OpenMM code with the backbone's topology and positions (N, CA, C; nanometers):
from openmm import Vec3, app, unit

residues = "MET PHE ALA LEU ASN GLY LEU LEU ASN ILE LEU TRP SER TRP LEU TYR PHE ASN GLN GLN ARG PRO ASP TRP ALA MET THR GLU LEU TYR PHE LEU TRP GLY SER ILE VAL LEU LEU MET MET GLY LEU TRP ARG LEU SER LYS TRP SER SER VAL MET LEU LEU PRO TYR LEU LEU TRP VAL THR THR ALA GLY PHE LEU ASN ALA ALA THR ILE GLU LEU ASN GLY PRO PHE SER".split()
positions = [
    Vec3(0.0886, -0.7047, -0.7866),
    Vec3(0.0922, -0.6216, -0.6935),
    Vec3(0.0887, -0.4714, -0.7402),
    Vec3(0.1802, -0.4112, -0.8218),
    Vec3(0.2077, -0.2456, -0.9205),
    Vec3(0.0281, -0.2144, -0.9301),
    Vec3(0.0050, -0.3199, -0.9984),
    Vec3(-0.1527, -0.2545, -1.0442),
    Vec3(-0.2176, -0.2509, -0.8917),
    Vec3(-0.2347, -0.3288, -0.8350),
    Vec3(-0.3525, -0.2599, -0.6910),
    Vec3(-0.2569, -0.1663, -0.6213),
    Vec3(-0.1126, -0.1756, -0.6092),
    Vec3(-0.0979, -0.0173, -0.5416),
    Vec3(-0.1164, 0.0976, -0.6163),
    Vec3(-0.1088, 0.0624, -0.7810),
    Vec3(-0.1771, 0.1841, -0.8535),
    Vec3(-0.3046, 0.2849, -0.8443),
    Vec3(-0.3941, 0.1296, -0.8246),
    Vec3(-0.5030, 0.1479, -0.7965),
    Vec3(-0.5666, 0.1967, -0.6761),
    Vec3(-0.4837, 0.1742, -0.5370),
    Vec3(-0.5157, 0.2678, -0.4392),
    Vec3(-0.4741, 0.3631, -0.4255),
    Vec3(-0.3348, 0.4061, -0.4812),
    Vec3(-0.2673, 0.5273, -0.4892),
    Vec3(-0.4203, 0.6008, -0.5772),
    Vec3(-0.4453, 0.5675, -0.6748),
    Vec3(-0.5415, 0.6260, -0.7567),
    Vec3(-0.6760, 0.6760, -0.6470),
    Vec3(-0.7249, 0.5707, -0.6106),
    Vec3(-0.8569, 0.5838, -0.4797),
    Vec3(-0.8327, 0.7206, -0.4126),
    Vec3(-0.7043, 0.6716, -0.3139),
    Vec3(-0.7157, 0.7721, -0.2253),
    Vec3(-0.7023, 0.9155, -0.3200),
    Vec3(-0.6590, 0.9266, -0.3863),
    Vec3(-0.6581, 1.0879, -0.4586),
    Vec3(-0.7710, 1.1131, -0.4575),
    Vec3(-0.8580, 0.9842, -0.5056),
    Vec3(-1.0315, 1.0273, -0.5437),
    Vec3(-1.0838, 1.0566, -0.4421),
    Vec3(-1.0672, 1.0176, -0.3307),
    Vec3(-1.1569, 0.9987, -0.1915),
    Vec3(-1.1683, 1.1428, -0.1360),
    Vec3(-0.9822, 1.1605, -0.1775),
    Vec3(-0.9273, 1.2809, -0.0813),
    Vec3(-0.9480, 1.4505, -0.1965),
    Vec3(-0.9580, 1.4468, -0.3004),
    Vec3(-0.9284, 1.5504, -0.3496),
    Vec3(-1.0860, 1.5716, -0.4171),
    Vec3(-1.1181, 1.4407, -0.4893),
    Vec3(-1.2445, 1.4586, -0.5556),
    Vec3(-1.3428, 1.4390, -0.4857),
    Vec3(-1.3618, 1.3653, -0.4099),
    Vec3(-1.4979, 1.3603, -0.3291),
    Vec3(-1.4854, 1.4279, -0.1475),
    Vec3(-1.3845, 1.4500, -0.1867),
    Vec3(-1.3629, 1.6034, -0.0667),
    Vec3(-1.3697, 1.5263, 0.0793),
    Vec3(-1.3441, 1.3400, 0.1199),
    Vec3(-1.3455, 1.2774, 0.2632),
    Vec3(-1.2394, 1.2324, 0.2549),
    Vec3(-1.1568, 1.3150, 0.3036),
    Vec3(-1.0354, 1.2447, 0.4098),
    Vec3(-1.0835, 1.1759, 0.5121),
    Vec3(-1.1419, 1.1351, 0.5625),
    Vec3(-1.2038, 1.1061, 0.6524),
    Vec3(-1.2067, 0.9139, 0.5974),
    Vec3(-1.2492, 0.8921, 0.4929),
    Vec3(-1.2688, 0.8110, 0.3760),
    Vec3(-1.1348, 0.7390, 0.3335),
    Vec3(-1.0575, 0.8560, 0.3454),
    Vec3(-0.9236, 0.8531, 0.2675),
    Vec3(-0.8424, 0.7744, 0.3606),
    Vec3(-0.8692, 0.8537, 0.4760),
    Vec3(-0.7632, 0.8060, 0.5909),
    Vec3(-0.7670, 0.6248, 0.5921),
    Vec3(-0.8935, 0.5542, 0.5324),
    Vec3(-0.8919, 0.4519, 0.5742),
    Vec3(-0.8370, 0.3345, 0.4960),
    Vec3(-0.8586, 0.4157, 0.3455),
    Vec3(-0.7973, 0.3819, 0.2743),
    Vec3(-0.6541, 0.4011, 0.2510),
    Vec3(-0.5877, 0.4537, 0.3261),
    Vec3(-0.4588, 0.4888, 0.3162),
    Vec3(-0.3961, 0.3590, 0.3756),
    Vec3(-0.4186, 0.2726, 0.4842),
    Vec3(-0.4049, 0.2181, 0.5638),
    Vec3(-0.3721, 0.0981, 0.4384),
    Vec3(-0.4660, 0.0908, 0.3720),
    Vec3(-0.4566, -0.0426, 0.2472),
    Vec3(-0.3751, 0.0207, 0.1748),
    Vec3(-0.3302, 0.1574, 0.1120),
    Vec3(-0.2137, 0.2015, 0.0318),
    Vec3(-0.1309, 0.1460, 0.0921),
    Vec3(-0.0550, 0.1652, 0.2126),
    Vec3(0.0584, 0.1860, 0.3097),
    Vec3(0.0621, 0.0127, 0.3435),
    Vec3(-0.0141, -0.0495, 0.2989),
    Vec3(0.0092, -0.2056, 0.3071),
    Vec3(0.0413, -0.2354, 0.2046),
    Vec3(-0.0213, -0.2458, 0.1009),
    Vec3(0.0259, -0.2668, -0.0442),
    Vec3(0.1665, -0.2126, -0.0854),
    Vec3(0.1909, -0.1033, 0.0042),
    Vec3(0.3763, -0.1063, -0.0482),
    Vec3(0.4314, -0.1429, 0.0372),
    Vec3(0.4000, -0.2108, 0.1453),
    Vec3(0.4930, -0.2676, 0.2113),
    Vec3(0.5094, -0.4301, 0.1427),
    Vec3(0.3972, -0.4717, 0.1159),
    Vec3(0.3502, -0.6124, 0.0426),
    Vec3(0.4167, -0.6133, -0.1103),
    Vec3(0.4378, -0.4773, -0.1778),
    Vec3(0.5445, -0.5015, -0.2804),
    Vec3(0.6947, -0.5148, -0.2682),
    Vec3(0.7449, -0.4300, -0.1475),
    Vec3(0.8555, -0.4170, -0.1210),
    Vec3(0.9072, -0.5973, -0.0509),
    Vec3(0.8262, -0.6637, 0.0101),
    Vec3(0.8368, -0.7780, 0.0365),
    Vec3(0.8647, -0.8599, -0.1243),
    Vec3(0.7726, -0.8445, -0.1669),
    Vec3(0.7439, -0.8864, -0.2947),
    Vec3(0.8437, -0.8922, -0.3851),
    Vec3(0.9262, -0.7707, -0.4228),
    Vec3(1.0475, -0.7415, -0.4763),
    Vec3(1.1179, -0.8293, -0.4386),
    Vec3(1.1896, -0.8371, -0.2836),
    Vec3(1.2833, -0.8381, -0.1798),
    Vec3(1.3322, -0.9310, -0.2703),
    Vec3(1.2492, -1.0728, -0.3235),
    Vec3(1.3680, -1.2208, -0.3451),
    Vec3(1.3615, -1.1414, -0.5118),
    Vec3(1.3254, -1.0575, -0.5736),
    Vec3(1.3768, -1.0299, -0.7133),
    Vec3(1.5121, -0.9239, -0.7119),
    Vec3(1.4695, -0.8223, -0.6672),
    Vec3(1.5843, -0.7212, -0.6646),
    Vec3(1.5745, -0.6294, -0.5410),
    Vec3(1.6469, -0.6895, -0.4401),
    Vec3(1.6716, -0.5833, -0.3682),
    Vec3(1.6722, -0.4881, -0.3105),
    Vec3(1.7490, -0.3969, -0.4468),
    Vec3(1.7795, -0.2731, -0.4680),
    Vec3(1.6274, -0.1854, -0.5214),
    Vec3(1.5772, -0.2650, -0.5892),
    Vec3(1.4152, -0.2184, -0.6435),
    Vec3(1.3251, -0.1877, -0.5099),
    Vec3(1.3365, -0.2722, -0.4238),
    Vec3(1.2573, -0.3085, -0.2991),
    Vec3(1.2951, -0.1671, -0.1934),
    Vec3(1.4445, -0.1740, -0.1741),
    Vec3(1.4809, -0.0295, -0.1241),
    Vec3(1.4236, 0.0999, -0.1547),
    Vec3(1.4543, 0.0979, -0.3170),
    Vec3(1.4394, 0.2239, -0.3572),
    Vec3(1.2585, 0.2124, -0.3584),
    Vec3(1.1764, 0.1759, -0.3068),
    Vec3(1.0353, 0.2056, -0.2671),
    Vec3(1.0326, 0.2851, -0.1383),
    Vec3(1.1202, 0.3059, -0.0846),
    Vec3(1.1667, 0.3244, 0.0573),
    Vec3(1.0791, 0.5209, 0.0763),
    Vec3(1.1259, 0.5536, -0.0303),
    Vec3(1.0926, 0.6825, -0.0256),
    Vec3(0.9496, 0.7745, -0.0630),
    Vec3(0.8741, 0.6472, -0.1284),
    Vec3(0.7342, 0.6249, -0.1558),
    Vec3(0.6324, 0.5815, -0.0078),
    Vec3(0.7437, 0.4980, 0.0595),
    Vec3(0.6710, 0.4432, 0.1915),
    Vec3(0.6660, 0.5947, 0.2785),
    Vec3(0.7429, 0.6455, 0.2592),
    Vec3(0.7631, 0.7512, 0.3404),
    Vec3(0.7219, 0.8738, 0.3280),
    Vec3(0.6934, 0.8948, 0.2085),
    Vec3(0.5715, 0.9745, 0.1609),
    Vec3(0.4321, 0.9813, 0.1944),
    Vec3(0.4057, 0.8336, 0.1553),
    Vec3(0.2592, 0.8071, 0.1914),
    Vec3(0.2270, 0.8453, 0.3556),
    Vec3(0.3605, 0.7884, 0.4205),
    Vec3(0.3093, 0.7952, 0.5728),
    Vec3(0.3120, 0.9369, 0.6270),
    Vec3(0.3669, 1.0308, 0.5121),
    Vec3(0.3802, 1.1773, 0.5470),
    Vec3(0.2275, 1.2382, 0.5180),
    Vec3(0.1736, 1.1789, 0.4083),
    Vec3(0.0345, 1.1862, 0.3505),
    Vec3(-0.0225, 1.1615, 0.4677),
    Vec3(-0.0177, 1.0319, 0.5191),
    Vec3(-0.1698, 1.0006, 0.6266),
    Vec3(-0.1399, 1.1208, 0.7388),
    Vec3(-0.0169, 1.1117, 0.8119),
    Vec3(0.0021, 1.2401, 0.9005),
    Vec3(-0.1009, 1.3747, 0.8805),
    Vec3(-0.0709, 1.4332, 0.7109),
    Vec3(-0.1112, 1.5649, 0.7148),
    Vec3(-0.3097, 1.5125, 0.6910),
    Vec3(-0.3164, 1.3782, 0.6191),
    Vec3(-0.4784, 1.3340, 0.6106),
    Vec3(-0.5218, 1.3425, 0.7589),
    Vec3(-0.4634, 1.2865, 0.8602),
    Vec3(-0.5265, 1.2869, 0.9975),
    Vec3(-0.5543, 1.4488, 1.0396),
    Vec3(-0.4251, 1.5342, 1.0234),
    Vec3(-0.4289, 1.6262, 1.0487),
    Vec3(-0.5668, 1.7341, 0.9927),
    Vec3(-0.5783, 1.7113, 0.8891),
    Vec3(-0.6926, 1.7335, 0.8254),
    Vec3(-0.8250, 1.6986, 0.8966),
    Vec3(-0.8493, 1.6127, 0.8947),
    Vec3(-0.9560, 1.5168, 1.0096),
    Vec3(-0.9748, 1.5998, 1.1132),
    Vec3(-0.8770, 1.5842, 1.1488),
    Vec3(-0.8977, 1.6493, 1.3105),
    Vec3(-0.9322, 1.8468, 1.3138),
    Vec3(-0.8620, 1.8920, 1.1979),
    Vec3(-0.8902, 2.0118, 1.2315),
    Vec3(-1.0436, 2.0614, 1.1533),
    Vec3(-1.0542, 1.9954, 1.0736),
    Vec3(-1.1963, 2.0288, 0.9507),
    Vec3(-1.3019, 1.9046, 1.0081),
    Vec3(-1.2733, 1.8186, 1.0721),
    Vec3(-1.4084, 1.7552, 1.0843),
    Vec3(-1.5213, 1.7933, 1.1844),
    Vec3(-1.6459, 1.7104, 1.1625),
    Vec3(-1.6902, 1.6029, 1.1023),
    Vec3(-1.6993, 1.6266, 0.9740),
    Vec3(-1.7118, 1.5105, 0.8801),
    Vec3(-1.7556, 1.5263, 0.7432),
    Vec3(-1.8203, 1.4481, 0.7318),
    Vec3(-1.9921, 1.4951, 0.6301),
    Vec3(-2.0598, 1.4529, 0.5975),
    Vec3(-2.1095, 1.4313, 0.4467),
] * unit.nanometer
topology = app.Topology()
chain = topology.addChain("A")
for resn in residues:
    res = topology.addResidue(resn, chain)
    for name in ("N", "CA", "C"):
        topology.addAtom(name, app.Element.getBySymbol(name[0]), res)
């Protein structure tokens, strides 16, 4: 789960910054957000504290999603 989450995190950065495609990054962000939720659910059984400590990360990705959406709205369409 950690490897999947890390890969999705890197993929979002690559799509947004390197490829300059915030529209694709927004689609990928939904998968990243879901991987964080799944990671929190998976860790809950092992360590509730570890799961709770991922909340700031989830909030940051949610904030990045709002910023990503604003970038699309203000600068789109992308080609």
